[in-house]
N, C-alpha and C positions, 0 to 999 in steps of 0.2 A: 670906267676906264676905257679909253679908246684903243681898239686893236690896231696894231701896226699893219699898214697895207703892204701888199707885195711890191717888191722893188727890183732893181737891176740884178742883185744876187739871186733872187727867186727866178728870174728869167733865165739866167745862166744855168741854174740847177735844173730847170725844166728842160733846157736844151740837152743836157747830159742824160736826163731820164729818157727823153725821146730817142736820142742816139742809141742808147743801149737797148731800148725796146725794139727798135727797128733792126738793129744788128742781130738780135735774138729771134727775129721774125715772129714777134708776139704782137697781136692786135691790141688796140686800146681796150676793147671789150674784154679780151682775155686777161690783160693785166688788171683791169678793174675787178674782174671776178676773183682773181687771186687776192686782191686787197680788200674785197668786200665793199667796193664803191662802184658807181656807174662809170661808163666810158666817158661821160661828159666831165666827171670829176678828174679823170686821168688827163683829159684835154686841158682842163684848167691848170693842173699841175705843170704840164708840159709847156704851156704858154706863159707860165709865171703869173697867172691871174690870181690863183690861190696859193698861199704859202703851204709848204710841206713841213709838218712837225717832225721832231726827232724820231718818235715811234713809227710814224708813217714812212719816213725815209728808210728806216731799218727794214720795214716790210718790203718796200720797193727794191732795196738792195738784195734782199733774200730772193724775191721773185725773179729778179733779173740776173741773179748769180754773180754779183760783184760785191766787193767790200764797200762799205759806206764811203770810204775815202775816195772811191772812184768819182764821186760827185763833187769833190772839193779840190781847190788848188792847195799847194803847199805840202803835198806828200811826195815831192820829187818827181811826179809824173805830170805836172800841170802842162808842160809843153806837149806831152803825148796826148793828153786829153784835148788840148786846143787843136792839135792836128786832127784828131778824130772828129771834132766838131765840124771841121771843114768837109768831112766825108758825109755830112748830113744831106745827101742828095742821092737819088736813085742810081744815077750813073756811077758816082764814086763808090757806092756800096757794091755795085756789080763788079767794078774793077777790083776792089779789095777781095771780094768773094772768089773771083776767078784766080787771082794771085794765090790766095790761101789754099786752093785746090792743087796747085803745082807741087808735086812730090819731091822733085829734085832740087836740092839746095843750090846746085850749080846753075840751073835754069833760073831759079829765083834771083840769084845774084846778077845774072845776065840781064834779067828784066829790070832790076833796079838800076843797073848801069845804063841801060838803054833809056829808061824814063828820065834819069838825071841828065843825060846828054841832050835829050829832046828839050827838057826844061831849060837847060843852060843856053841852048840855041834860041829859045823864045825870049830869053832875057837880053839878048844882044840887039 
């Protein structure tokens, strides 16, 4: 029986795994250690080269402190997850981390209004 090769959905799943791992500031080696696999195996999961089985996905979700549904569309948060995938860059993550350290909700709202106005100007 031929094993199914990794495909587009495996690549998307891998992106979400990487997103959450980077967000949690966990190295591939550290995640691999938690899962009992090598960092190379974690790399393969993140690139979508190797498929992630259900039991392994549960281990990954536990290690990254998210529900398994974080890795899939259709839970009502798919748009949020797609937006987070955009943040899969060092600069974007720095911006998000800085924003999350702002204690004042008023200042947070002002920052969002400022960013939206800048983005709207760029669209023109």
